[in-house]
Structure formats: structure tokens, C-alpha cells
N, CA, C and O atoms as a GROMACS GRO file, in nm:
protein
  360
    1UNK      N    1  -2.982   0.825  -0.388
    1UNK     CA    2  -2.903   0.753  -0.290
    1UNK      C    3  -2.778   0.695  -0.359
    1UNK      O    4  -2.784   0.652  -0.474
    2UNK      N    5  -2.668   0.696  -0.287
    2UNK     CA    6  -2.542   0.646  -0.341
    2UNK      C    7  -2.548   0.495  -0.361
    2UNK      O    8  -2.626   0.425  -0.296
    3UNK      N    9  -2.466   0.447  -0.452
    3UNK     CA   10  -2.454   0.304  -0.478
    3UNK      C   11  -2.383   0.242  -0.358
    3UNK      O   12  -2.267   0.275  -0.332
    4UNK      N   13  -2.449   0.151  -0.286
    4UNK     CA   14  -2.394   0.094  -0.163
    4UNK      C   15  -2.412  -0.057  -0.160
    4UNK      O   16  -2.496  -0.113  -0.230
    5UNK      N   17  -2.331  -0.121  -0.076
    5UNK     CA   18  -2.343  -0.264  -0.050
    5UNK      C   19  -2.298  -0.291   0.093
    5UNK      O   20  -2.251  -0.200   0.161
    6UNK      N   21  -2.312  -0.412   0.137
    6UNK     CA   22  -2.269  -0.451   0.271
    6UNK      C   23  -2.154  -0.551   0.258
    6UNK      O   24  -2.142  -0.622   0.159
    7UNK      N   25  -2.071  -0.553   0.360
    7UNK     CA   26  -1.960  -0.648   0.369
    7UNK      C   27  -1.975  -0.723   0.500
    7UNK      O   28  -1.991  -0.661   0.605
    8UNK      N   29  -1.971  -0.856   0.494
    8UNK     CA   30  -1.981  -0.936   0.615
    8UNK      C   31  -1.841  -0.970   0.664
    8UNK      O   32  -1.758  -1.022   0.590
    9UNK      N   33  -1.816  -0.939   0.791
    9UNK     CA   34  -1.690  -0.972   0.856
    9UNK      C   35  -1.723  -1.032   0.992
    9UNK      O   36  -1.835  -1.021   1.041
   10UNK      N   37  -1.624  -1.093   1.053
   10UNK     CA   38  -1.644  -1.149   1.187
   10UNK      C   39  -1.668  -1.035   1.286
   10UNK      O   40  -1.636  -0.919   1.260
   11UNK      N   41  -1.725  -1.070   1.398
   11UNK     CA   42  -1.748  -0.971   1.504
   11UNK      C   43  -1.615  -0.913   1.551
   11UNK      O   44  -1.605  -0.793   1.577
   12UNK      N   45  -1.514  -0.997   1.561
   12UNK     CA   46  -1.382  -0.950   1.603
   12UNK      C   47  -1.326  -0.848   1.504
   12UNK      O   48  -1.270  -0.746   1.545
   13UNK      N   49  -1.340  -0.875   1.375
   13UNK     CA   50  -1.291  -0.782   1.274
   13UNK      C   51  -1.370  -0.651   1.280
   13UNK      O   52  -1.311  -0.544   1.271
   14UNK      N   53  -1.502  -0.661   1.297
   14UNK     CA   54  -1.584  -0.540   1.308
   14UNK      C   55  -1.542  -0.456   1.429
   14UNK      O   56  -1.532  -0.334   1.419
   15UNK      N   57  -1.518  -0.522   1.542
   15UNK     CA   58  -1.479  -0.450   1.662
   15UNK      C   59  -1.343  -0.383   1.644
   15UNK      O   60  -1.321  -0.270   1.690
   16UNK      N   61  -1.252  -0.452   1.577
   16UNK     CA   62  -1.120  -0.393   1.553
   16UNK      C   63  -1.131  -0.275   1.458
   16UNK      O   64  -1.067  -0.172   1.480
   17UNK      N   65  -1.211  -0.289   1.353
   17UNK     CA   66  -1.232  -0.177   1.261
   17UNK      C   67  -1.293  -0.058   1.334
   17UNK      O   68  -1.255   0.056   1.308
   18UNK      N   69  -1.386  -0.084   1.424
   18UNK     CA   70  -1.448   0.024   1.502
   18UNK      C   71  -1.344   0.094   1.588
   18UNK      O   72  -1.344   0.217   1.599
   19UNK      N   73  -1.255   0.016   1.651
   19UNK     CA   74  -1.150   0.075   1.734
   19UNK      C   75  -1.055   0.158   1.648
   19UNK      O   76  -1.020   0.270   1.685
   20UNK      N   77  -1.012   0.103   1.534
   20UNK     CA   78  -0.922   0.177   1.446
   20UNK      C   79  -0.988   0.305   1.396
   20UNK      O   80  -0.924   0.410   1.391
   21UNK      N   81  -1.114   0.296   1.358
   21UNK     CA   82  -1.184   0.414   1.309
   21UNK      C   83  -1.192   0.520   1.419
   21UNK      O   84  -1.168   0.638   1.392
   22UNK      N   85  -1.226   0.480   1.540
   22UNK     CA   86  -1.234   0.575   1.651
   22UNK      C   87  -1.099   0.642   1.677
   22UNK      O   88  -1.092   0.763   1.700
   23UNK      N   89  -0.992   0.563   1.672
   23UNK     CA   90  -0.858   0.618   1.695
   23UNK      C   91  -0.817   0.716   1.587
   23UNK      O   92  -0.737   0.807   1.612
   24UNK      N   93  -0.871   0.700   1.467
   24UNK     CA   94  -0.839   0.790   1.356
   24UNK      C   95  -0.945   0.898   1.337
   24UNK      O   96  -0.936   0.977   1.243
   25UNK      N   97  -1.042   0.901   1.425
   25UNK     CA   98  -1.146   1.004   1.417
   25UNK      C   99  -1.231   0.993   1.292
   25UNK      O  100  -1.269   1.094   1.233
   26UNK      N  101  -1.262   0.871   1.253
   26UNK     CA  102  -1.340   0.850   1.131
   26UNK      C  103  -1.441   0.738   1.155
   26UNK      O  104  -1.461   0.694   1.268
   27UNK      N  105  -1.503   0.692   1.050
   27UNK     CA  106  -1.600   0.583   1.059
   27UNK      C  107  -1.540   0.457   0.997
   27UNK      O  108  -1.442   0.463   0.923
   28UNK      N  109  -1.602   0.343   1.028
   28UNK     CA  110  -1.560   0.219   0.964
   28UNK      C  111  -1.574   0.233   0.813
   28UNK      O  112  -1.485   0.192   0.738
   29UNK      N  113  -1.683   0.290   0.769
   29UNK     CA  114  -1.707   0.308   0.626
   29UNK      C  115  -1.592   0.385   0.561
   29UNK      O  116  -1.539   0.343   0.459
   30UNK      N  117  -1.554   0.498   0.621
   30UNK     CA  118  -1.445   0.578   0.564
   30UNK      C  119  -1.313   0.504   0.568
   30UNK      O  120  -1.233   0.511   0.475
   31UNK      N  121  -1.290   0.431   0.677
   31UNK     CA  122  -1.167   0.354   0.691
   31UNK      C  123  -1.155   0.251   0.580
   31UNK      O  124  -1.050   0.240   0.517
   32UNK      N  125  -1.262   0.177   0.555
   32UNK     CA  126  -1.262   0.074   0.451
   32UNK      C  127  -1.252   0.137   0.312
   32UNK      O  128  -1.177   0.088   0.227
   33UNK      N  129  -1.325   0.245   0.288
   33UNK     CA  130  -1.319   0.312   0.158
   33UNK      C  131  -1.180   0.367   0.132
   33UNK      O  132  -1.129   0.357   0.020
   34UNK      N  133  -1.117   0.427   0.234
   34UNK     CA  134  -0.980   0.478   0.218
   34UNK      C  135  -0.882   0.365   0.186
   34UNK      O  136  -0.794   0.382   0.102
   35UNK      N  137  -0.899   0.250   0.253
   35UNK     CA  138  -0.814   0.135   0.225
   35UNK      C  139  -0.831   0.089   0.081
   35UNK      O  140  -0.734   0.065   0.010
   36UNK      N  141  -0.956   0.077   0.038
   36UNK     CA  142  -0.985   0.029  -0.097
   36UNK      C  143  -0.932   0.125  -0.204
   36UNK      O  144  -0.878   0.082  -0.305
   37UNK      N  145  -0.947   0.254  -0.181
   37UNK     CA  146  -0.904   0.353  -0.280
   37UNK      C  147  -0.753   0.380  -0.273
   37UNK      O  148  -0.692   0.415  -0.373
   38UNK      N  149  -0.695   0.364  -0.156
   38UNK     CA  150  -0.555   0.400  -0.138
   38UNK      C  151  -0.456   0.288  -0.153
   38UNK      O  152  -0.335   0.312  -0.149
   39UNK      N  153  -0.502   0.165  -0.170
   39UNK     CA  154  -0.413   0.051  -0.184
   39UNK      C  155  -0.408   0.008  -0.330
   39UNK      O  156  -0.508  -0.037  -0.386
   40UNK      N  157  -0.290   0.021  -0.391
   40UNK     CA  158  -0.280  -0.017  -0.533
   40UNK      C  159  -0.302  -0.166  -0.556
   40UNK      O  160  -0.268  -0.249  -0.471
   41UNK      N  161  -0.359  -0.199  -0.670
   41UNK     CA  162  -0.373  -0.337  -0.712
   41UNK      C  163  -0.239  -0.385  -0.770
   41UNK      O  164  -0.149  -0.304  -0.793
   42UNK      N  165  -0.227  -0.515  -0.792
   42UNK     CA  166  -0.104  -0.568  -0.853
   42UNK      C  167  -0.083  -0.506  -0.992
   42UNK      O  168   0.031  -0.477  -1.030
   43UNK      N  169  -0.190  -0.487  -1.067
   43UNK     CA  170  -0.179  -0.426  -1.200
   43UNK      C  171  -0.130  -0.282  -1.189
   43UNK      O  172  -0.049  -0.237  -1.271
   44UNK      N  173  -0.177  -0.210  -1.089
   44UNK     CA  174  -0.132  -0.071  -1.070
   44UNK      C  175   0.014  -0.066  -1.029
   44UNK      O  176   0.089   0.021  -1.074
   45UNK      N  177   0.056  -0.160  -0.943
   45UNK     CA  178   0.198  -0.168  -0.907
   45UNK      C  179   0.284  -0.196  -1.031
   45UNK      O  180   0.388  -0.134  -1.049
   46UNK      N  181   0.239  -0.288  -1.115
   46UNK     CA  182   0.313  -0.322  -1.236
   46UNK      C  183   0.322  -0.201  -1.329
   46UNK      O  184   0.427  -0.176  -1.389
   47UNK      N  185   0.214  -0.127  -1.341
   47UNK     CA  186   0.213  -0.008  -1.426
   47UNK      C  187   0.311   0.097  -1.371
   47UNK      O  188   0.384   0.159  -1.447
   48UNK      N  189   0.312   0.116  -1.240
   48UNK     CA  190   0.405   0.211  -1.178
   48UNK      C  191   0.550   0.168  -1.201
   48UNK      O  192   0.636   0.251  -1.228
   49UNK      N  193   0.575   0.038  -1.190
   49UNK     CA  194   0.710  -0.014  -1.211
   49UNK      C  195   0.756   0.012  -1.354
   49UNK      O  196   0.870   0.050  -1.377
   50UNK      N  197   0.667  -0.010  -1.449
   50UNK     CA  198   0.702   0.013  -1.589
   50UNK      C  199   0.730   0.161  -1.615
   50UNK      O  200   0.823   0.194  -1.688
   51UNK      N  201   0.650   0.248  -1.555
   51UNK     CA  202   0.675   0.392  -1.569
   51UNK      C  203   0.808   0.431  -1.507
   51UNK      O  204   0.882   0.513  -1.562
   52UNK      N  205   0.840   0.372  -1.391
   52UNK     CA  206   0.968   0.400  -1.326
   52UNK      C  207   1.085   0.353  -1.412
   52UNK      O  208   1.185   0.423  -1.425
   53UNK      N  209   1.071   0.233  -1.472
   53UNK     CA  210   1.176   0.183  -1.562
   53UNK      C  211   1.197   0.279  -1.679
   53UNK      O  212   1.311   0.308  -1.716
   54UNK      N  213   1.088   0.327  -1.737
   54UNK     CA  214   1.098   0.418  -1.851
   54UNK      C  215   1.165   0.549  -1.810
   54UNK      O  216   1.247   0.602  -1.885
   55UNK      N  217   1.130   0.600  -1.693
   55UNK     CA  218   1.193   0.724  -1.645
   55UNK      C  219   1.342   0.705  -1.618
   55UNK      O  220   1.423   0.790  -1.652
   56UNK      N  221   1.377   0.592  -1.558
   56UNK     CA  222   1.518   0.563  -1.534
   56UNK      C  223   1.594   0.548  -1.666
   56UNK      O  224   1.706   0.598  -1.680
   57UNK      N  225   1.535   0.479  -1.761
   57UNK     CA  226   1.599   0.462  -1.892
   57UNK      C  227   1.621   0.597  -1.958
   57UNK      O  228   1.725   0.621  -2.018
   58UNK      N  229   1.523   0.686  -1.948
   58UNK     CA  230   1.537   0.819  -2.008
   58UNK      C  231   1.646   0.899  -1.938
   58UNK      O  232   1.723   0.971  -2.003
   59UNK      N  233   1.654   0.888  -1.806
   59UNK     CA  234   1.752   0.964  -1.729
   59UNK      C  235   1.893   0.907  -1.741
   59UNK      O  236   1.991   0.982  -1.748
   60UNK      N  237   1.903   0.773  -1.743
   60UNK     CA  238   2.034   0.708  -1.744
   60UNK      C  239   2.084   0.670  -1.883
   60UNK      O  240   2.202   0.643  -1.903
   61UNK      N  241   1.993   0.668  -1.978
   61UNK     CA  242   2.030   0.627  -2.112
   61UNK      C  243   2.014   0.477  -2.134
   61UNK      O  244   2.035   0.428  -2.245
   62UNK      N  245   1.978   0.404  -2.029
   62UNK     CA  246   1.952   0.260  -2.041
   62UNK      C  247   1.865   0.217  -1.923
   62UNK      O  248   1.864   0.282  -1.818
   63UNK      N  249   1.794   0.109  -1.941
   63UNK     CA  250   1.709   0.057  -1.834
   63UNK      C  251   1.795  -0.015  -1.731
   63UNK      O  252   1.898  -0.072  -1.766
   64UNK      N  253   1.753  -0.015  -1.605
   64UNK     CA  254   1.830  -0.088  -1.504
   64UNK      C  255   1.824  -0.239  -1.532
   64UNK      O  256   1.725  -0.289  -1.585
   65UNK      N  257   1.930  -0.308  -1.497
   65UNK     CA  258   1.935  -0.454  -1.516
   65UNK      C  259   1.839  -0.521  -1.419
   65UNK      O  260   1.802  -0.463  -1.317
   66UNK      N  261   1.800  -0.645  -1.450
   66UNK     CA  262   1.717  -0.718  -1.354
   66UNK      C  263   1.783  -0.730  -1.216
   66UNK      O  264   1.715  -0.726  -1.114
   67UNK      N  265   1.916  -0.743  -1.214
   67UNK     CA  266   1.988  -0.751  -1.086
   67UNK      C  267   1.976  -0.619  -1.010
   67UNK      O  268   1.955  -0.620  -0.889
   68UNK      N  269   1.991  -0.507  -1.079
   68UNK     CA  270   1.977  -0.377  -1.014
   68UNK      C  271   1.836  -0.359  -0.960
   68UNK      O  272   1.817  -0.306  -0.850
   69UNK      N  273   1.736  -0.402  -1.036
   69UNK     CA  274   1.598  -0.393  -0.989
   69UNK      C  275   1.578  -0.479  -0.864
   69UNK      O  276   1.514  -0.435  -0.769
   70UNK      N  277   1.632  -0.598  -0.865
   70UNK     CA  278   1.619  -0.688  -0.749
   70UNK      C  279   1.686  -0.627  -0.626
   70UNK      O  280   1.632  -0.635  -0.516
   71UNK      N  281   1.804  -0.567  -0.644
   71UNK     CA  282   1.874  -0.503  -0.533
   71UNK      C  283   1.793  -0.386  -0.479
   71UNK      O  284   1.783  -0.368  -0.358
   72UNK      N  285   1.736  -0.306  -0.568
   72UNK     CA  286   1.655  -0.191  -0.526
   72UNK      C  287   1.530  -0.239  -0.452
   72UNK      O  288   1.493  -0.182  -0.349
   73UNK      N  289   1.466  -0.343  -0.504
   73UNK     CA  290   1.346  -0.397  -0.439
   73UNK      C  291   1.380  -0.449  -0.299
   73UNK      O  292   1.304  -0.425  -0.204
   74UNK      N  293   1.491  -0.520  -0.286
   74UNK     CA  294   1.532  -0.572  -0.155
   74UNK      C  295   1.560  -0.459  -0.056
   74UNK      O  296   1.522  -0.467   0.061
   75UNK      N  297   1.624  -0.353  -0.103
   75UNK     CA  298   1.650  -0.238  -0.018
   75UNK      C  299   1.520  -0.175   0.029
   75UNK      O  300   1.504  -0.144   0.147
   76UNK      N  301   1.427  -0.155  -0.063
   76UNK     CA  302   1.298  -0.095  -0.026
   76UNK      C  303   1.223  -0.183   0.072
   76UNK      O  304   1.159  -0.132   0.164
   77UNK      N  305   1.229  -0.314   0.055
   77UNK     CA  306   1.162  -0.404   0.149
   77UNK      C  307   1.226  -0.395   0.287
   77UNK      O  308   1.156  -0.395   0.388
   78UNK      N  309   1.359  -0.388   0.292
   78UNK     CA  310   1.427  -0.375   0.422
   78UNK      C  311   1.390  -0.242   0.488
   78UNK      O  312   1.366  -0.238   0.608
   79UNK      N  313   1.386  -0.136   0.411
   79UNK     CA  314   1.350  -0.005   0.466
   79UNK      C  315   1.205  -0.006   0.515
   79UNK      O  316   1.174   0.051   0.620
   80UNK      N  317   1.117  -0.070   0.441
   80UNK     CA  318   0.978  -0.081   0.483
   80UNK      C  319   0.964  -0.162   0.610
   80UNK      O  320   0.886  -0.126   0.698
   81UNK      N  321   1.038  -0.270   0.619
   81UNK     CA  322   1.033  -0.353   0.739
   81UNK      C  323   1.086  -0.276   0.858
   81UNK      O  324   1.032  -0.286   0.968
   82UNK      N  325   1.191  -0.199   0.838
   82UNK     CA  326   1.248  -0.120   0.948
   82UNK      C  327   1.150  -0.012   0.992
   82UNK      O  328   1.139   0.016   1.112
   83UNK      N  329   1.081   0.047   0.898
   83UNK     CA  330   0.985   0.154   0.932
   83UNK      C  331   0.863   0.100   1.004
   83UNK      O  332   0.800   0.173   1.081
   84UNK      N  333   0.828  -0.026   0.981
   84UNK     CA  334   0.708  -0.084   1.042
   84UNK      C  335   0.742  -0.183   1.154
   84UNK      O  336   0.653  -0.251   1.205
   85UNK      N  337   0.867  -0.190   1.190
   85UNK     CA  338   0.908  -0.284   1.295
   85UNK      C  339   0.865  -0.237   1.432
   85UNK      O  340   0.806  -0.130   1.446
   86UNK      N  341   0.894  -0.317   1.535
   86UNK     CA  342   0.852  -0.285   1.672
   86UNK      C  343   0.906  -0.152   1.722
   86UNK      O  344   0.838  -0.082   1.798
   87UNK      N  345   1.026  -0.114   1.681
   87UNK     CA  346   1.084   0.011   1.730
   87UNK      C  347   1.031   0.133   1.658
   87UNK      O  348   1.049   0.245   1.706
   88UNK      N  349   0.965   0.115   1.544
   88UNK     CA  350   0.912   0.228   1.468
   88UNK      C  351   0.803   0.298   1.546
   88UNK      O  352   0.786   0.420   1.533
   89UNK      N  353   0.727   0.224   1.628
   89UNK     CA  354   0.617   0.284   1.704
   89UNK      C  355   0.669   0.358   1.827
   89UNK      O  356   0.596   0.438   1.884
   90UNK      N  357   0.790   0.332   1.868
   90UNK     CA  358   0.846   0.393   1.989
   90UNK      C  359   0.883   0.538   1.970
   90UNK      O  360   0.931   0.602   2.064
   0.00000   0.00000   0.00000
């Protein structure tokens, strides 16, 4: 038997997870497992950022400045917000 455990959530959360799972043609279990496996941790984000800095430094001959990184991060956040905003679902 696989290594398993239980997670306690409110009835409302369970019902919402059931609805989301049904809409995606999957189970609550798969939905939660996909979330857990597909969402990077803060350490994984930091590792990805460091790899990106190294690749940029190799391609450009120097690492981006903190200001350039902040500008890029702000742009990505704006693009993410636009993609997930109310009109994105329309």
C-alpha cells in the first residue's frame, strides 16, 4: 500500500475542492497532489532565480543590476495580474 495520510479541511473547502476536481475531471486527491508537486517552494524559486542570473550573466557578459531585476519582477507581476484579472476569464 502507498504511503498515505489525511488532511483535515473545513467542509466548505472540501466542497470547493470537490467542485474544482469535478470541473477538471479528476479527484480531490489528484488535485491536491498536483498542487503540491507543481507549486515551487520559496527555496526552489530562489534556486531558479540564481540559475537565471547565471544564464543572463553568461549571455550578456555581466549579471543584471538589482534595479533591472526589480523592473523585470514588476513587469512579470503586472503581466501575471493581467492574465488572472477579471477580463482574463472572458
